[in-house]
N, C-alpha and C positions, 0 to 999 in steps of 0.2 A: 156126963158122957153116957150114962145109961139112958138118959132122957132122949139124947140124939139117936141112939141105936133103936130105940123103940119107935121113934117117929119115922126113921128111914125104913124100917121093916114094914111099918104100916103103909108107908108110901109105896113101897115096892109091891105090895099086895094089891095095889089099885090096878084094875084092868086097863084103864086109860094109859096109865104110865107104862104099862107093859107094851102096849101097842106103839107108843111113841118111842120107846127104847128100841123095839124091834125095827121100826121104820128108820130110826137113826142108824142103827147098825147096818141095815140093808143098804142104806144110802152110802154109808162109809165104805161098805164092801164094794158096791158098784163103782164108787169113785176110785177106790184103790185099783179095782180091775181095769177101769178105763185108763188110769194113769199107767198101769203096768202094760196094757196093750199099746198105749201111745208110745211109751218108751221103747217097747219092743219093735214097733214099726219104725221108729226113728233110728234105732240101732241097725235095723235091716237096711234102711235107706243109706245110712252112713257106711255100713259095710259094703253095700252095693257100689256106692260112689267110690269108696276107697279101692275096691276091686277094679273098678273101671279105670281108675287112675293108674293102678299098677299094671293092669293088663293092656293098657293103651299101647298100640303098636308104634314102635319108633322105627322109622325107615333108616336103615343103615346108610350112611353116606357112601355114595359110589366112590370106589377107589379112583384116584386121578389116573387118567389114561397116560400111560408112559409113552413118551414120544419115541417113536422108533428111530433108532439111530440110522441115519441114511448113510450107508457106506458109499464111499466114493467109487463109483463104477468106472473102472478104467475103460475108456473108449477104445475099441479095437483100432489098431492102426489102419489108416485108409488103404483100401486095396490099390495096390500099384497097378497102373495100367500096363498091359503087356507092351513091350517095346515094339514099335512099328516094324513091319517086315523090311528087310533090307531091299531097297529099291535100287537096282543097278543104275548107276549114273550113265546117262546117254553119252556115248562116245562121239564127240564132235571132231570132225576132221580139223586138225590144226592147219591154219593157213600157212602156206609156205612163206617163210621169213624172207623179207626183201633185203637183198644185199646191195647196197649202193657203193659202187666203186667211185670214190671221189679222187681217184688218182689224177694228177695233173699231166696233161700231155707235155712232152718235151718240145719246146719251140726253139729253134735255132735263131738266135739274134746276132747279126753281124756286129763285130767290134771295130771300133775306130783304132787309129794308130796309138792312141793313148791308153787303150785297153778298156774304154768305156763303151757302152752300147751306142751303136751308130743309129741315130734317129732321123737322119736326113738333113738337108740344108734348110736352115731357117731364113736365109736371105740370099738374094740374087743381085748381082751388080747390073746396073743399067748402062746404057750408052752415055747418060749424062753423069754417071758416077754416083748417082743416088742409090741408096739401098732401100729396096721395098721389102718390108718384113712380112712374111707369110708363116704364121705359126703352124707347126706340124701337129698331127693328131696326138693326143696325149698317149703316153705309153700305157699298155694294158698289163696289169700284174696278174700273172697266172700262178703265182706261188703263195697266194694268200691262204691263210688257215683260219677258218671261222672259230670264234670263241664260243658261239652258241649255234648249234646245228639242229634244225628240226627236219627229220626225214620226211620226204614227200610220201603221200599215200599211194600205194600201188593201185592203179586203175583196175576196177573189177573186171572189165572186159578183157584187159590184157592178162589178168591173173587167171581167168577161166580159160582163155585161149593159150596160155603158156607163152605169151609174147615177151621178149626181152628187148631192151633198147638203151640208147644213150642220148642225152640232151646236153648241148653246149649252150650255156647262158652267160650273157655279159651284163654287168651291172655297175653302179657307182656306189662306192663306200663313202658315206657321208662323214662329216667330222665327228659325229657322235657314235660312229661305228655301225649305224643302221644301213640297210640296203635300199636303194631307190633306183628308179629308171631301169628295171630289168628288161632285157631283150633276148629272145631266143635267136641264137645265131645259127644253130644247126640241130636237127633232131632226126633220129633214125630208130624206128620208122616214123614218118612225119605225123605230127599232130596227135599222137596217141598219149605221150607222156608230157606234152607241153603245159597243159593246164595244171597238172600236179606239181610240176617244177616251179611255175610262176607263183602258185599259191604258197609254196614252201619257202622259196628263196627270200621272200620279203620279210620273213621272221628270223633270218640269220643275223648274227652279229659278228663284226670284225674289229680289229684294231685299226684305227684310222692312220693314214700316212702322216708323218711329222716333217714339216718344213720350217727351218729356222726355229725349232722348238715349239712350233704351233701345229695343231692338227689341221690337215688339209684333205680335201677330197681326192679320190683316185678311182680310175676304172679298173675292174677286175673281171676275170673270166673263170668259170668253173665247168667241168664236165660231170654231169650227174648220170650215173649208170644204173639201170634197172636189171637185176638178175634174179632168177629163181633158183632155189636150192634143189639140187637133183637128188 
């Protein structure tokens, strides 16, 4: 051990070795300083990075827009239109109602001894004793009552002039109760009311005459009177 100590001491005294030792120490020092500086820079970068990550701005999510509750808006009641002004109704002159007097004239018919109407002789004896038959005109019924009566239209000219009158019409009642073959027998004043009566009488209906249980035609007569209400 003593030998080693002496040798090391001698060795350390050597200038060359001193220089090497110093250089080695300096190199170690520089290396340590570089490592320290490098670690320091690395820590700084890491710290910076970590700070950046923590400081990173996070956008807050926008709150969802709340849907506005749409209140039911009550529609105002429709404006009522003002009532139209009262327009006076035009007063029209009422036409004078036509009064038809369908009263039947009284006709005196002579009666035979048996109490039946005398209608004339149907046969005359001849010198030779033969009977020549000559039928008489059929009887005209003046007491017929219509089952359907259509009033005639009052002529406008007579209505304006205030003319009244009466028309006697003769016609045949068919087996179905209709009227045919109407004829004006008499009219007063003449020809003023004839057309109205002829147009109306054909629409009348009567009960047909019955002979042996079967309907038969017969002649009839009616007086149609035209009167104005006063």
